[in-house]
N, C-alpha and C positions, 0 to 999 in steps of 0.2 A: 188881449182879453182882460188882463189885470194891470192897473197902473197905480203906483203909489206916488203921490206928489207932495214933497216936502213934509213928510209925515213925522210928527213928534208925539211922544207920550211920556207922561211923568206922574209920579205919585207924590203926595204931600204927607210928610211924617212930622207932626208937630209944626214947628216953624221951618223945617227943612224941606227942600224940594229935591226929589230924587229923579233924575232923568233916566228913562228906560230906552227911549229911541229919540234920536236927534236928526231932524232934517233928512229923513230917508226917502229917496226916490228910486223907483224900480219899475221896469216893465217886464211882463211875462206873457209870452205868446201862447195862443191856443195850442194845446197838444204838447207843450214843453214840460220837461221834468226838471224841477229845481230843488236842490237840497240846501238847507240853511244849517250851518254848523257854527261852532264857537263854544267857549267856556260856559259853564252854568252861570245863570244870573245876568246874561248879556242881552236878554230881551227876545230870545228866539220864540218862545211860546207866546209872548205878548204880541209879537208880529203876526203869528198865526191867528190869534184871537181877533186881531184887527181885520185880517183878511176875511174872516168868517162873519164879521159884524157883531161879534160877541163882546167886543170892547170898542169904545169910541176914542178917536185920537184927540189929543189936546190941541193940535194944529195940523193942517194939511188935509189930504183927501185920499180915500181908497176908492178907486173906480173899478167896477166889475161889469164888463160889457157896456161901458159907458155910463153906468149908473153910480152915482156917488153914495156909498153906503151910509155915510154920516147924515145924509138928508132923509133917510128912510126911517119910519117909525118902527116900533118893536114888532108889530104884526107883519109889516112889509118885509122886514129882515127875516122873520120866521118863515114866511112863504118862500123867500128867495133861497134860504138854506134847504128847505124841504124839497124844492123843485130843481135846484141847480147845483147844490153842493153836497159832497159826502165828507164826513169828518171821522177820522180814526184817532182815538185817544190812546195814550200810553197805558192807562188803567182800565181799558176796555169799555167801561160805563154801560154794561149790559143791565137789563132789568132782572133782578134775581128771581122774581116770581113768574117770569115768562120763559117758555121753552126756547131752544135755539131757533126753531121755526118762527115763533111769535116775535122774538127779538129782531130777527132779520126782516120780517114783514112789516115792522112798526112804521117806517116812513111811508109805505104805501097804504097801510091801514089808516094813518092820519090823513092822507090825501084822499081817502074814500075809494081807493082802487079795488074793484071787485076781484081782480086777479092777484091780489097781494100775496096770498099764501102760495099760490102756484108759482109765481115768480121768485118768491123767497126760497121755496123748495129747490128750484132750478139753480139759484145762486149758491145755496149751501152745498149742492152737489158739485158745483164748479170749484169750491174751495176745499173739497175733500171731506165734507161732513154730511154726506147724504144718508149715512147710517146713524146719525146722532140728532135727528130732528127733534125728538121729544125729550131730549136731555136738557136739564136746567143748568145755568152757569156754574152752580156749585158742584155739578157732576162732571164738569169738563176741566181739562188741563188748561194752563195759561195759554199755550199755543192754540188750543181749540177755541178758547174764548176769543182770542184775537182774530181767528178765522171767522167766527160769527160776527164780530165787529166789522170786519172788512166786507163781509157779505151785506150787512146792514148799510154800510156806507155806499156800496155800489149798486144795490138792488134797484134803485130808481134811475139808473143811468145818468148820473150827474155830469155836468160839464167840467167841474172842478173838484178834485179830491185833495183835502188837507189832512196831513198825517203828522201827529205830534209824538215823536219818539215811539213809533209803533212796535219796535223791537226792544225797547228799553227795559221792560219787566220780564224779559225772557232769557233763558240760557243761550249760549252762543249758537248751538246747533239749531234750536227751535227758532231763534231770532233770524238766522240765515235763511231758513225755510220760509218764514213769514215775509221777510224782505223780498225774496225771490218771487213769492206768490203775488205780493202787491205790485211789483214791477211788471210781472207777466200780465196780470189783469189790466193794469193801466195801459200797457202797449196794445193789448187786445181790443180795448174799448176806445182808445184814442183820446182819453180825457187828459186834462191838464193836471199835473201832480206837483204839489208843493209840500215838502216834508222837512221836518226838523229831526235831525239825527246826530248822534255822536259816533256812529259806526261808519268809518270812512270807506269801508268796503261797499257798504250800501250807497253812500253818497257818490262814490265813483261811477256808479251805474247811471247817474243822472246826466242831463245835458250841461248843467252848470252847478257849481258849488259856490254858495255865497257865505260869507262869514260876518257875523256881527261882532264888533269890537268897539267898546266905549260908546255904545248906543248908535254907532254908524255902521253902514254896510260897506264891506269890501267885496266887490264883484269879481267873479272869475279868478279868485286866488288859487295858486297852485295847490294841488292836493297835499303835497308834502308839507307845505307851510301850515295848512289847516290841521293836519295830523299832529304836527309837533306842538301846536297850540292846545290841542285837546285830544290826546290819544284815545283810541277806542278801547 
């Protein structure tokens, strides 16, 4: 489903070049759950942005169902994300002026689906917010806002879900509940899940744990080694 081929990414700061990712190759099968771990600043979020087509590589290719994302224009990438991907951010990224129901319905509204609000209502009920449909983000707790974000990411039944530290802004108890919810919904829907997390309890529930170190990928590293390098 996903294939990274000799992927590299760097930034230029003055006359200096800063390598974020170097010659990364990886395959992820449909339905697989993959966690990406490692210290801060090692390129985990950058890798996720490349997978979503929100950043372009300096070299190499990102293939999604055989399509090279770097060959698509902005509109084609937006259509692909809208139709085939769901993204969960650490900071929720809800629209503050929209209710929970309207936030969750947004991907379907943009796609012109007439059943957008009906499906969003059902999805919010599945994440335990059936009684909070008319509440705005400012009226919801952090855990509730992340539930809305998860509902929005899954409401259009994407093939791929990308999650960037989905429990990172939550306390331990709320984070554990959100992690459990995301994994449960993923298993229920059979989507592919790629998540960035520092929580090794969360990562251990995935099929594989990958670690970025020095801009390169260490595949299937033992959980203990990853935990020592970046404790939860």
